[in-house]
DRENPA-3360 file (N, C-alpha, C; in nm, 2 decimals, always signed):
BEGIN
1 = MKIAIEEH = -2.37/-5.33/-1.48/-2.27/-5.23/-1.53/-2.29/-5.23/-1.68 ~ -2.29/-5.34/-1.75/-2.30/-5.34/-1.89/-2.43/-5.28/-1.94 ~ -2.54/-5.31/-1.87/-2.67/-5.25/-1.90/-2.67/-5.10/-1.89 ~ -2.60/-5.05/-1.79/-2.58/-4.90/-1.77/-2.51/-4.84/-1.89 ~ -2.40/-4.91/-1.93/-2.32/-4.87/-2.05/-2.41/-4.87/-2.18 ~ -2.49/-4.97/-2.19/-2.58/-4.98/-2.31/-2.67/-4.86/-2.31 ~ -2.72/-4.82/-2.19/-2.80/-4.70/-2.18/-2.73/-4.57/-2.22 ~ -2.61/-4.56/-2.17/-2.53/-4.43/-2.20/-2.50/-4.42/-2.34;
9 = LKCTEFPR = -2.48/-4.53/-2.41/-2.46/-4.53/-2.56/-2.58/-4.48/-2.64 ~ -2.69/-4.47/-2.57/-2.81/-4.42/-2.64/-2.81/-4.27/-2.64 ~ -2.73/-4.20/-2.56/-2.73/-4.06/-2.55/-2.68/-4.00/-2.68 ~ -2.74/-3.88/-2.72/-2.70/-3.81/-2.84/-2.63/-3.68/-2.80 ~ -2.60/-3.66/-2.67/-2.53/-3.54/-2.63/-2.43/-3.58/-2.52 ~ -2.33/-3.50/-2.50/-2.23/-3.52/-2.40/-2.25/-3.43/-2.28 ~ -2.21/-3.48/-2.16/-2.15/-3.61/-2.13/-2.26/-3.72/-2.14 ~ -2.23/-3.83/-2.19/-2.32/-3.95/-2.19/-2.33/-4.00/-2.05;
17 = VGVAVAKS = -2.45/-4.04/-2.01/-2.48/-4.10/-1.88/-2.59/-4.20/-1.89 ~ -2.56/-4.32/-1.85/-2.66/-4.43/-1.84/-2.67/-4.49/-1.71 ~ -2.80/-4.53/-1.67/-2.83/-4.58/-1.54/-2.91/-4.71/-1.55 ~ -2.88/-4.80/-1.46/-2.96/-4.92/-1.44/-2.98/-4.94/-1.29 ~ -3.11/-4.97/-1.25/-3.15/-4.99/-1.11/-3.19/-5.14/-1.09 ~ -3.13/-5.20/-0.99/-3.16/-5.34/-0.97/-3.18/-5.36/-0.82 ~ -3.25/-5.47/-0.79/-3.27/-5.51/-0.65/-3.29/-5.66/-0.64 ~ -3.22/-5.73/-0.55/-3.24/-5.88/-0.54/-3.21/-5.95/-0.67;
25 = GKLLATGY = -3.12/-5.90/-0.75/-3.08/-5.97/-0.87/-3.18/-5.94/-0.99 ~ -3.27/-5.85/-0.97/-3.37/-5.82/-1.07/-3.36/-5.67/-1.12 ~ -3.35/-5.66/-1.25/-3.35/-5.52/-1.31/-3.48/-5.46/-1.30 ~ -3.48/-5.34/-1.24/-3.61/-5.27/-1.21/-3.63/-5.16/-1.31 ~ -3.53/-5.08/-1.35/-3.55/-4.97/-1.44/-3.42/-4.93/-1.50 ~ -3.42/-4.85/-1.61/-3.31/-4.80/-1.68/-3.34/-4.65/-1.72 ~ -3.23/-4.58/-1.75/-3.25/-4.44/-1.80/-3.12/-4.39/-1.86 ~ -3.13/-4.29/-1.94/-3.01/-4.23/-2.00/-3.04/-4.08/-2.01;
33 = RGETKSVH = -2.93/-4.00/-2.01/-2.94/-3.86/-2.02/-2.99/-3.82/-2.16 ~ -3.10/-3.74/-2.16/-3.16/-3.71/-2.29/-3.29/-3.79/-2.32 ~ -3.31/-3.90/-2.24/-3.43/-3.97/-2.26/-3.55/-3.89/-2.23 ~ -3.54/-3.81/-2.13/-3.64/-3.70/-2.10/-3.56/-3.57/-2.10 ~ -3.61/-3.47/-2.18/-3.53/-3.35/-2.20/-3.50/-3.28/-2.07 ~ -3.37/-3.25/-2.05/-3.32/-3.17/-1.94/-3.33/-3.24/-1.81 ~ -3.35/-3.37/-1.81/-3.35/-3.45/-1.69/-3.24/-3.55/-1.68 ~ -3.16/-3.55/-1.57/-3.05/-3.64/-1.56/-3.09/-3.78/-1.55;
41 = AERVAIRK = -3.00/-3.87/-1.59/-3.03/-4.01/-1.61/-3.07/-4.08/-1.48 ~ -3.01/-4.04/-1.37/-3.06/-4.10/-1.24/-3.20/-4.07/-1.21 ~ -3.24/-3.95/-1.24/-3.38/-3.91/-1.21/-3.48/-3.97/-1.31 ~ -3.43/-3.99/-1.44/-3.52/-4.06/-1.54/-3.55/-4.20/-1.49 ~ -3.45/-4.27/-1.44/-3.47/-4.41/-1.40/-3.55/-4.42/-1.27 ~ -3.53/-4.33/-1.18/-3.60/-4.34/-1.05/-3.74/-4.30/-1.06 ~ -3.78/-4.21/-1.15/-3.91/-4.17/-1.18/-4.00/-4.29/-1.23 ~ -3.94/-4.39/-1.28/-4.01/-4.51/-1.33/-4.05/-4.61/-1.22;
49 = LTDEQIKG = -4.01/-4.58/-1.09/-4.03/-4.67/-0.98/-4.11/-4.61/-0.87 ~ -4.17/-4.70/-0.79/-4.24/-4.65/-0.67/-4.13/-4.63/-0.56 ~ -4.18/-4.57/-0.45/-4.09/-4.55/-0.34/-4.04/-4.68/-0.28 ~ -4.13/-4.78/-0.28/-4.10/-4.91/-0.22/-4.00/-4.98/-0.31 ~ -4.01/-4.97/-0.44/-3.92/-5.04/-0.53/-3.78/-4.98/-0.52 ~ -3.76/-4.85/-0.51/-3.63/-4.79/-0.51/-3.56/-4.81/-0.38 ~ -3.63/-4.82/-0.27/-3.57/-4.83/-0.14/-3.49/-4.96/-0.13 ~ -3.37/-4.95/-0.09/-3.28/-5.06/-0.08/-3.22/-5.11/-0.21;
57 = ATVYTTLE = -3.24/-5.05/-0.32/-3.19/-5.09/-0.45/-3.05/-5.05/-0.47 ~ -2.99/-5.11/-0.57/-2.86/-5.07/-0.62/-2.87/-4.99/-0.75 ~ -2.80/-4.88/-0.75/-2.81/-4.80/-0.87/-2.67/-4.80/-0.94 ~ -2.67/-4.84/-1.07/-2.55/-4.84/-1.15/-2.55/-4.72/-1.24 ~ -2.45/-4.63/-1.23/-2.45/-4.51/-1.31/-2.31/-4.49/-1.37 ~ -2.31/-4.46/-1.50/-2.18/-4.46/-1.57/-2.10/-4.33/-1.53 ~ -2.16/-4.23/-1.47/-2.09/-4.11/-1.43/-2.13/-4.07/-1.29 ~ -2.04/-4.03/-1.21/-2.06/-3.98/-1.08/-2.18/-3.89/-1.07;
65 = PCVELHTD = -2.27/-3.92/-0.97/-2.39/-3.83/-0.95/-2.35/-3.69/-0.92 ~ -2.42/-3.60/-0.98/-2.39/-3.45/-0.96/-2.43/-3.41/-0.81 ~ -2.37/-3.29/-0.78/-2.40/-3.23/-0.65/-2.46/-3.09/-0.68 ~ -2.52/-3.03/-0.58/-2.57/-2.89/-0.59/-2.46/-2.80/-0.63 ~ -2.48/-2.72/-0.73/-2.37/-2.62/-0.77/-2.40/-2.48/-0.72 ~ -2.52/-2.45/-0.67/-2.54/-2.33/-0.60/-2.66/-2.34/-0.50 ~ -2.66/-2.26/-0.40/-2.76/-2.28/-0.29/-2.90/-2.26/-0.33 ~ -2.93/-2.18/-0.43/-3.07/-2.16/-0.47/-3.11/-2.25/-0.59;
73 = QKTSSCAQ = -3.05/-2.36/-0.60/-3.08/-2.45/-0.71/-3.22/-2.51/-0.69 ~ -3.30/-2.50/-0.79/-3.44/-2.54/-0.78/-3.46/-2.70/-0.77 ~ -3.38/-2.77/-0.85/-3.39/-2.91/-0.85/-3.28/-2.97/-0.77 ~ -3.31/-3.07/-0.68/-3.20/-3.13/-0.60/-3.11/-3.21/-0.69 ~ -2.98/-3.22/-0.64/-2.88/-3.29/-0.72/-2.92/-3.44/-0.73 ~ -2.85/-3.51/-0.82/-2.87/-3.66/-0.83/-2.82/-3.73/-0.70 ~ -2.71/-3.68/-0.65/-2.66/-3.74/-0.52/-2.76/-3.73/-0.41 ~ -2.82/-3.61/-0.40/-2.92/-3.59/-0.30/-3.05/-3.68/-0.33;
81 = LLIDSGVN = -3.08/-3.69/-0.45/-3.20/-3.77/-0.49/-3.18/-3.92/-0.45 ~ -3.06/-3.97/-0.47/-3.03/-4.10/-0.44/-3.03/-4.12/-0.29 ~ -2.98/-4.03/-0.21/-2.99/-4.03/-0.07/-3.13/-4.03/-0.02 ~ -3.21/-3.94/-0.07/-3.35/-3.93/-0.02/-3.43/-4.05/-0.06 ~ -3.39/-4.12/-0.17/-3.47/-4.23/-0.22/-3.45/-4.36/-0.14 ~ -3.34/-4.36/-0.06/-3.32/-4.47/+0.03/-3.25/-4.59/-0.04 ~ -3.17/-4.56/-0.15/-3.10/-4.67/-0.21/-2.99/-4.72/-0.12 ~ -2.95/-4.85/-0.14/-2.86/-4.91/-0.05/-2.71/-4.90/-0.10;
89 = EVVIGVLD = -2.70/-4.90/-0.24/-2.56/-4.89/-0.30/-2.57/-4.82/-0.43 ~ -2.46/-4.75/-0.46/-2.44/-4.68/-0.59/-2.31/-4.73/-0.65 ~ -2.31/-4.78/-0.77/-2.19/-4.83/-0.84/-2.16/-4.73/-0.95 ~ -2.04/-4.67/-0.95/-2.01/-4.56/-1.04/-1.91/-4.60/-1.15 ~ -1.93/-4.56/-1.27/-1.84/-4.58/-1.38/-1.72/-4.50/-1.36 ~ -1.73/-4.37/-1.38/-1.61/-4.28/-1.36/-1.65/-4.16/-1.28 ~ -1.55/-4.10/-1.21/-1.58/-3.98/-1.14/-1.58/-3.86/-1.24 ~ -1.67/-3.76/-1.22/-1.69/-3.65/-1.31/-1.56/-3.57/-1.32;
97 = PNGTIYSQ = -1.51/-3.55/-1.44/-1.38/-3.47/-1.45/-1.41/-3.32/-1.43 ~ -1.53/-3.27/-1.43/-1.56/-3.13/-1.39/-1.52/-3.11/-1.25 ~ -1.42/-3.02/-1.23/-1.36/-3.00/-1.10/-1.45/-2.95/-1.00 ~ -1.57/-2.89/-1.03/-1.67/-2.85/-0.93/-1.75/-2.97/-0.88 ~ -1.74/-3.08/-0.95/-1.82/-3.20/-0.91/-1.72/-3.31/-0.87 ~ -1.60/-3.32/-0.93/-1.51/-3.43/-0.91/-1.50/-3.48/-0.77 ~ -1.54/-3.60/-0.74/-1.54/-3.67/-0.62/-1.63/-3.62/-0.51 ~ -1.70/-3.51/-0.54/-1.80/-3.45/-0.44/-1.92/-3.54/-0.43;
105 = GYRKLLEN = -1.98/-3.59/-0.54/-2.09/-3.67/-0.54/-2.06/-3.80/-0.47 ~ -1.94/-3.86/-0.50/-1.89/-3.98/-0.43/-1.88/-3.96/-0.28 ~ -1.82/-3.85/-0.24/-1.81/-3.82/-0.10/-1.94/-3.80/-0.03 ~ -2.03/-3.73/-0.10/-2.16/-3.71/-0.03/-2.24/-3.83/-0.01 ~ -2.23/-3.93/-0.10/-2.30/-4.06/-0.08/-2.24/-4.13/+0.04 ~ -2.11/-4.13/+0.04/-2.04/-4.20/+0.16/-2.08/-4.14/+0.29 ~ -2.08/-4.01/+0.29/-2.11/-3.94/+0.42/-2.26/-3.96/+0.46 ~ -2.34/-4.01/+0.37/-2.48/-4.04/+0.41/-2.50/-4.19/+0.41;
113 = NINVSFFN = -2.40/-4.27/+0.44/-2.40/-4.41/+0.47/-2.45/-4.49/+0.35 ~ -2.43/-4.45/+0.23/-2.46/-4.53/+0.11/-2.33/-4.60/+0.07 ~ -2.34/-4.73/+0.04/-2.23/-4.80/-0.01/-2.19/-4.76/-0.15 ~ -2.07/-4.73/-0.17/-2.02/-4.69/-0.31/-1.91/-4.78/-0.36 ~ -1.93/-4.83/-0.48/-1.82/-4.91/-0.54/-1.81/-4.86/-0.69 ~ -1.72/-4.92/-0.76/-1.69/-4.87/-0.90/-1.69/-4.98/-1.00 ~ -1.72/-4.95/-1.12/-1.71/-5.05/-1.23/-1.57/-5.10/-1.24 ~ -1.56/-5.22/-1.29/-1.42/-5.28/-1.30/-1.34/-5.20/-1.40;
121 = RKLRAAVE = -1.21/-5.22/-1.40/-1.11/-5.13/-1.47/-1.14/-5.13/-1.62 ~ -1.17/-5.25/-1.68/-1.20/-5.26/-1.82/-1.32/-5.17/-1.86 ~ -1.43/-5.19/-1.78/-1.55/-5.11/-1.81/-1.53/-4.96/-1.78 ~ -1.45/-4.93/-1.68/-1.43/-4.79/-1.66/-1.36/-4.72/-1.78 ~ -1.26/-4.79/-1.84/-1.19/-4.74/-1.96/-1.29/-4.72/-2.07 ~ -1.39/-4.81/-2.09/-1.49/-4.80/-2.19/-1.57/-4.68/-2.17 ~ -1.61/-4.66/-2.05/-1.70/-4.55/-2.01/-1.62/-4.42/-2.03 ~ -1.50/-4.41/-1.99/-1.42/-4.29/-2.00/-1.41/-4.25/-2.15;
129 = EESFDCGN = -1.39/-4.35/-2.24/-1.37/-4.32/-2.38/-1.49/-4.27/-2.45 ~ -1.61/-4.31/-2.40/-1.74/-4.28/-2.46/-1.82/-4.17/-2.40 ~ -1.78/-4.13/-2.27/-1.87/-4.04/-2.20/-1.86/-3.90/-2.24 ~ -1.73/-3.85/-2.28/-1.71/-3.71/-2.30/-1.67/-3.69/-2.44 ~ -1.71/-3.57/-2.49/-1.68/-3.54/-2.63/-1.54/-3.54/-2.67 ~ -1.45/-3.52/-2.57/-1.31/-3.52/-2.59/-1.24/-3.65/-2.56 ~ -1.31/-3.75/-2.52/-1.25/-3.88/-2.49/-1.17/-3.88/-2.36 ~ -1.07/-3.96/-2.36/-0.98/-3.97/-2.24/-0.93/-3.83/-2.20;
137 = IHKIYGCG = -0.95/-3.79/-2.07/-0.91/-3.65/-2.03/-0.76/-3.64/-2.01 ~ -0.69/-3.75/-2.02/-0.55/-3.75/-2.00/-0.47/-3.76/-2.13 ~ -0.54/-3.76/-2.25/-0.48/-3.77/-2.38/-0.55/-3.68/-2.48 ~ -0.48/-3.60/-2.55/-0.54/-3.52/-2.66/-0.46/-3.53/-2.78 ~ -0.53/-3.49/-2.90/-0.46/-3.51/-3.03/-0.47/-3.38/-3.11 ~ -0.37/-3.36/-3.19/-0.37/-3.26/-3.29/-0.40/-3.11/-3.24 ~ -0.52/-3.07/-3.25/-0.56/-2.94/-3.21/-0.70/-2.94/-3.15 ~ -0.74/-2.85/-3.07/-0.87/-2.85/-3.01/-0.88/-2.76/-2.89;
145 = KRRVPVVH = -0.99/-2.77/-2.82/-1.02/-2.69/-2.70/-1.10/-2.78/-2.61 ~ -1.06/-2.77/-2.48/-1.13/-2.86/-2.38/-1.12/-2.80/-2.24 ~ -1.21/-2.84/-2.16/-1.21/-2.81/-2.01/-1.16/-2.92/-1.93 ~ -1.07/-2.89/-1.84/-1.01/-2.99/-1.76/-1.00/-2.95/-1.61 ~ -1.02/-3.04/-1.52/-1.00/-3.01/-1.38/-0.86/-2.99/-1.34 ~ -0.83/-2.91/-1.25/-0.69/-2.89/-1.20/-0.70/-2.90/-1.05 ~ -0.69/-3.02/-0.99/-0.71/-3.04/-0.85/-0.59/-3.12/-0.79 ~ -0.57/-3.10/-0.66/-0.47/-3.17/-0.59/-0.33/-3.15/-0.65;
153 = SGNEIEVQ = -0.27/-3.26/-0.69/-0.13/-3.24/-0.74/-0.13/-3.20/-0.89 ~ -0.24/-3.19/-0.95/-0.25/-3.14/-1.09/-0.30/-3.25/-1.19 ~ -0.30/-3.21/-1.32/-0.36/-3.30/-1.42/-0.26/-3.32/-1.53 ~ -0.21/-3.44/-1.54/-0.11/-3.48/-1.64/-0.18/-3.51/-1.77 ~ -0.13/-3.46/-1.89/-0.19/-3.48/-2.02/-0.09/-3.52/-2.12 ~ -0.11/-3.62/-2.20/-0.02/-3.65/-2.31/-0.08/-3.60/-2.44 ~ +0.00/-3.52/-2.50/-0.04/-3.46/-2.63/+0.02/-3.54/-2.74 ~ -0.07/-3.61/-2.82/-0.02/-3.69/-2.93/-0.04/-3.61/-3.06;
161 = FSETDERT = +0.05/-3.62/-3.15/+0.05/-3.53/-3.27/-0.08/-3.55/-3.35 ~ -0.12/-3.68/-3.37/-0.25/-3.71/-3.44/-0.29/-3.85/-3.40 ~ -0.40/-3.89/-3.43/-0.44/-4.03/-3.40/-0.37/-4.13/-3.48 ~ -0.30/-4.09/-3.59/-0.22/-4.19/-3.66/-0.07/-4.17/-3.65 ~ -0.03/-4.05/-3.59/+0.11/-4.02/-3.57/+0.13/-4.02/-3.42 ~ +0.21/-4.12/-3.37/+0.22/-4.15/-3.23/+0.32/-4.07/-3.15 ~ +0.38/-3.97/-3.21/+0.47/-3.88/-3.14/+0.40/-3.81/-3.03 ~ +0.46/-3.80/-2.91/+0.39/-3.74/-2.80/+0.47/-3.64/-2.72;
169 = IDIKWATL = +0.41/-3.54/-2.66/+0.47/-3.45/-2.56/+0.38/-3.45/-2.44 ~ +0.45/-3.46/-2.32/+0.37/-3.46/-2.19/+0.37/-3.32/-2.14 ~ +0.25/-3.28/-2.09/+0.23/-3.15/-2.02/+0.16/-3.18/-1.89 ~ +0.15/-3.08/-1.80/+0.08/-3.09/-1.68/+0.03/-2.96/-1.63 ~ -0.10/-2.95/-1.60/-0.16/-2.83/-1.54/-0.16/-2.85/-1.39 ~ -0.11/-2.75/-1.32/-0.10/-2.76/-1.17/-0.12/-2.62/-1.11 ~ -0.13/-2.62/-0.97/-0.13/-2.50/-0.89/-0.23/-2.40/-0.94 ~ -0.35/-2.44/-0.96/-0.46/-2.34/-1.01/-0.49/-2.25/-0.89;
177 = QSTHGCVD = -0.48/-2.12/-0.92/-0.52/-2.01/-0.82/-0.62/-1.92/-0.89 ~ -0.75/-1.97/-0.88/-0.86/-1.90/-0.95/-0.87/-1.75/-0.89 ~ -0.85/-1.73/-0.76/-0.86/-1.60/-0.71/-0.76/-1.50/-0.76 ~ -0.65/-1.55/-0.80/-0.54/-1.47/-0.87/-0.55/-1.48/-1.02 ~ -0.64/-1.57/-1.07/-0.65/-1.58/-1.22/-0.53/-1.64/-1.29 ~ -0.47/-1.74/-1.22/-0.35/-1.80/-1.29/-0.34/-1.95/-1.26 ~ -0.27/-2.02/-1.35/-0.25/-2.16/-1.34/-0.11/-2.19/-1.40 ~ -0.05/-2.30/-1.35/+0.09/-2.33/-1.40/+0.08/-2.44/-1.50;
185 = LHGCNGSV = +0.16/-2.42/-1.61/+0.17/-2.52/-1.72/+0.32/-2.58/-1.70 ~ +0.33/-2.71/-1.69/+0.46/-2.77/-1.67/+0.49/-2.86/-1.80 ~ +0.62/-2.86/-1.83/+0.67/-2.95/-1.93/+0.80/-3.01/-1.87 ~ +0.86/-3.10/-1.95/+0.99/-3.15/-1.90/+1.09/-3.04/-1.90 ~ +1.21/-3.06/-1.84/+1.31/-2.95/-1.81/+1.34/-2.87/-1.94 ~ +1.32/-2.74/-1.93/+1.36/-2.65/-2.03/+1.27/-2.66/-2.16 ~ +1.15/-2.71/-2.15/+1.07/-2.73/-2.27/+0.96/-2.62/-2.29 ~ +0.94/-2.54/-2.19/+0.83/-2.44/-2.19/+0.88/-2.30/-2.22;
193 = LVAAGARN = +0.83/-2.24/-2.32/+0.86/-2.10/-2.36/+0.73/-2.01/-2.35 ~ +0.74/-1.89/-2.31/+0.63/-1.80/-2.30/+0.63/-1.72/-2.44 ~ +0.52/-1.73/-2.51/+0.51/-1.65/-2.63/+0.46/-1.51/-2.60 ~ +0.55/-1.44/-2.54/+0.52/-1.30/-2.49/+0.47/-1.21/-2.61 ~ +0.36/-1.15/-2.59/+0.31/-1.06/-2.69/+0.21/-1.12/-2.79 ~ +0.22/-1.25/-2.81/+0.13/-1.32/-2.90/-0.01/-1.32/-2.85 ~ -0.11/-1.30/-2.93/-0.25/-1.30/-2.89/-0.33/-1.42/-2.95 ~ -0.28/-1.48/-3.05/-0.34/-1.60/-3.11/-0.23/-1.68/-3.17;
201 = FGDISDPT = -0.26/-1.81/-3.20/-0.16/-1.90/-3.26/-0.10/-1.85/-3.39 ~ -0.19/-1.78/-3.47/-0.14/-1.73/-3.60/-0.03/-1.63/-3.59 ~ -0.01/-1.57/-3.47/+0.10/-1.47/-3.45/+0.23/-1.54/-3.44 ~ +0.23/-1.67/-3.42/+0.36/-1.74/-3.40/+0.40/-1.82/-3.52 ~ +0.51/-1.77/-3.59/+0.56/-1.84/-3.71/+0.68/-1.92/-3.68 ~ +0.76/-1.88/-3.57/+0.88/-1.95/-3.54/+0.90/-1.95/-3.39 ~ +0.88/-2.07/-3.32/+0.89/-2.07/-3.18/+1.03/-2.03/-3.12 ~ +1.13/-2.05/-3.20/+1.27/-2.02/-3.15/+1.30/-1.88/-3.13;
209 = VFRFPSHY = +1.21/-1.79/-3.17/+1.23/-1.64/-3.15/+1.21/-1.61/-3.00 ~ +1.14/-1.69/-2.93/+1.11/-1.67/-2.79/+1.22/-1.73/-2.70 ~ +1.26/-1.66/-2.60/+1.38/-1.70/-2.52/+1.33/-1.74/-2.38 ~ +1.44/-1.77/-2.30/+1.42/-1.81/-2.16/+1.33/-1.93/-2.14 ~ +1.37/-2.05/-2.19/+1.30/-2.17/-2.17/+1.30/-2.21/-2.02 ~ +1.20/-2.27/-1.97/+1.19/-2.32/-1.84/+1.11/-2.45/-1.83 ~ +1.10/-2.51/-1.71/+1.02/-2.63/-1.70/+0.88/-2.60/-1.67 ~ +0.84/-2.47/-1.64/+0.70/-2.44/-1.63/+0.68/-2.29/-1.65;
217 = TRMRKGDI = +0.56/-2.25/-1.67/+0.53/-2.11/-1.67/+0.39/-2.08/-1.60 ~ +0.38/-1.97/-1.54/+0.25/-1.93/-1.48/+0.17/-1.85/-1.58 ~ +0.05/-1.90/-1.61/-0.03/-1.85/-1.72/-0.16/-1.78/-1.67 ~ -0.20/-1.68/-1.74/-0.33/-1.61/-1.71/-0.42/-1.63/-1.84 ~ -0.54/-1.59/-1.83/-0.63/-1.60/-1.94/-0.58/-1.52/-2.06 ~ -0.57/-1.59/-2.17/-0.52/-1.53/-2.30/-0.38/-1.55/-2.32 ~ -0.30/-1.59/-2.22/-0.16/-1.62/-2.24/-0.13/-1.74/-2.33 ~ -0.02/-1.74/-2.40/+0.01/-1.85/-2.49/+0.15/-1.90/-2.45;
225 = AIVKPSSS = +0.17/-2.03/-2.45/+0.30/-2.09/-2.42/+0.33/-2.19/-2.53 ~ +0.46/-2.22/-2.54/+0.50/-2.32/-2.64/+0.58/-2.43/-2.56 ~ +0.54/-2.55/-2.59/+0.61/-2.66/-2.52/+0.68/-2.74/-2.63 ~ +0.82/-2.74/-2.62/+0.90/-2.81/-2.72/+1.02/-2.87/-2.65 ~ +1.01/-3.00/-2.61/+1.12/-3.07/-2.55/+1.24/-3.08/-2.66 ~ +1.36/-3.08/-2.61/+1.47/-3.07/-2.70/+1.48/-3.19/-2.80 ~ +1.43/-3.31/-2.75/+1.43/-3.43/-2.83/+1.31/-3.44/-2.93 ~ +1.22/-3.35/-2.92/+1.09/-3.37/-2.99/+1.11/-3.31/-3.13;
233 = TFYVLIQV = +1.03/-3.37/-3.23/+1.03/-3.32/-3.37/+0.91/-3.24/-3.40 ~ +0.83/-3.21/-3.29/+0.72/-3.12/-3.31/+0.70/-3.04/-3.18 ~ +0.62/-2.94/-3.18/+0.59/-2.86/-3.06/+0.44/-2.83/-3.05 ~ +0.40/-2.79/-2.93/+0.26/-2.76/-2.90/+0.24/-2.62/-2.86 ~ +0.15/-2.55/-2.92/+0.11/-2.42/-2.87/-0.01/-2.43/-2.78 ~ -0.01/-2.36/-2.67/-0.12/-2.38/-2.57/-0.16/-2.24/-2.52 ~ -0.29/-2.22/-2.52/-0.35/-2.09/-2.47/-0.45/-2.11/-2.37 ~ -0.45/-2.04/-2.26/-0.55/-2.04/-2.16/-0.67/-1.96/-2.20;
241 = VEIFDNDI = -0.79/-2.02/-2.21/-0.91/-1.96/-2.26/-0.99/-1.90/-2.14 ~ -1.00/-1.98/-2.04/-1.08/-1.94/-1.92/-1.03/-2.01/-1.80 ~ -1.05/-1.95/-1.68/-1.01/-2.00/-1.55/-1.13/-2.00/-1.46 ~ -1.16/-2.11/-1.40/-1.27/-2.13/-1.30/-1.21/-2.17/-1.16 ~ -1.30/-2.19/-1.07/-1.25/-2.23/-0.93/-1.17/-2.35/-0.93 ~ -1.21/-2.46/-1.01/-1.14/-2.58/-1.01/-1.11/-2.63/-1.15 ~ -1.14/-2.56/-1.25/-1.12/-2.60/-1.39/-1.06/-2.49/-1.47 ~ -1.00/-2.53/-1.58/-0.96/-2.43/-1.68/-1.01/-2.48/-1.82;
249 = IFKWEVRN = -1.03/-2.39/-1.91/-1.05/-2.42/-2.05/-0.92/-2.38/-2.12 ~ -0.86/-2.47/-2.20/-0.75/-2.43/-2.28/-0.76/-2.48/-2.42 ~ -0.69/-2.42/-2.51/-0.69/-2.48/-2.65/-0.54/-2.50/-2.69 ~ -0.52/-2.59/-2.79/-0.39/-2.63/-2.82/-0.38/-2.65/-2.97 ~ -0.26/-2.65/-3.02/-0.23/-2.68/-3.17/-0.09/-2.74/-3.18 ~ -0.08/-2.85/-3.25/+0.05/-2.91/-3.27/+0.11/-2.86/-3.40 ~ +0.24/-2.85/-3.41/+0.31/-2.81/-3.53/+0.44/-2.89/-3.55 ~ +0.47/-2.93/-3.66/+0.60/-2.99/-3.69/+0.71/-2.89/-3.67;
257 = DK = +0.82/-2.93/-3.62/+0.94/-2.84/-3.60/+1.01/-2.84/-3.74 ~ +1.01/-2.72/-3.80/+1.08/-2.71/-3.93/+1.23/-2.70/-3.92;
% end
């Protein structure tokens, strides 16, 4: 596990992925995303081995192996590569937060009788922090833009004012309906306001001009909401940038409450 993490730290692009392949207690090969241009880390490592070497091996990968994203994909997914290679076990650092992949690679390996386990909790936290350009997918700071999955019961996110200012506001994305082009933004009771008519954050000078607070709002692409719990000394502006089948892209900005 630690060797796989050492490999993923060599990556110069996100998401970082590192792989180590072992059998009978012996390290056989390593690889990382970017070691070979446009080749995923699992494939980089496996290409260094013979068919006999990889068969029955254990593969340690810091990120869940990918699955096919479309039917006419020219290169097989990493999950399929591992299955076809005859590996015995795959040890995963973290599940891919991309909603189109999330838990699908894990499930595909299990369905093909490959043993799957996970890094220990401490190492998972280290991988989570270093794998993605946005760090922990459940915590964001200040202002920015990111893509998050919205699956099952939703995605809870803590918005911290800055890395040095520990004031926080909790939000949650839920009930994604990509076919209808909408997703629900939740806050604590009465903390969510719709910034009706605003097209960008610069249009909003005073959040209190907007009425009808609620615990959630249904948002479409371009919509802006304000989350301001009554006890908070700051508020968060949130805009939906894009909506996909299992993911959304949103941007946010924190402001002190004057």
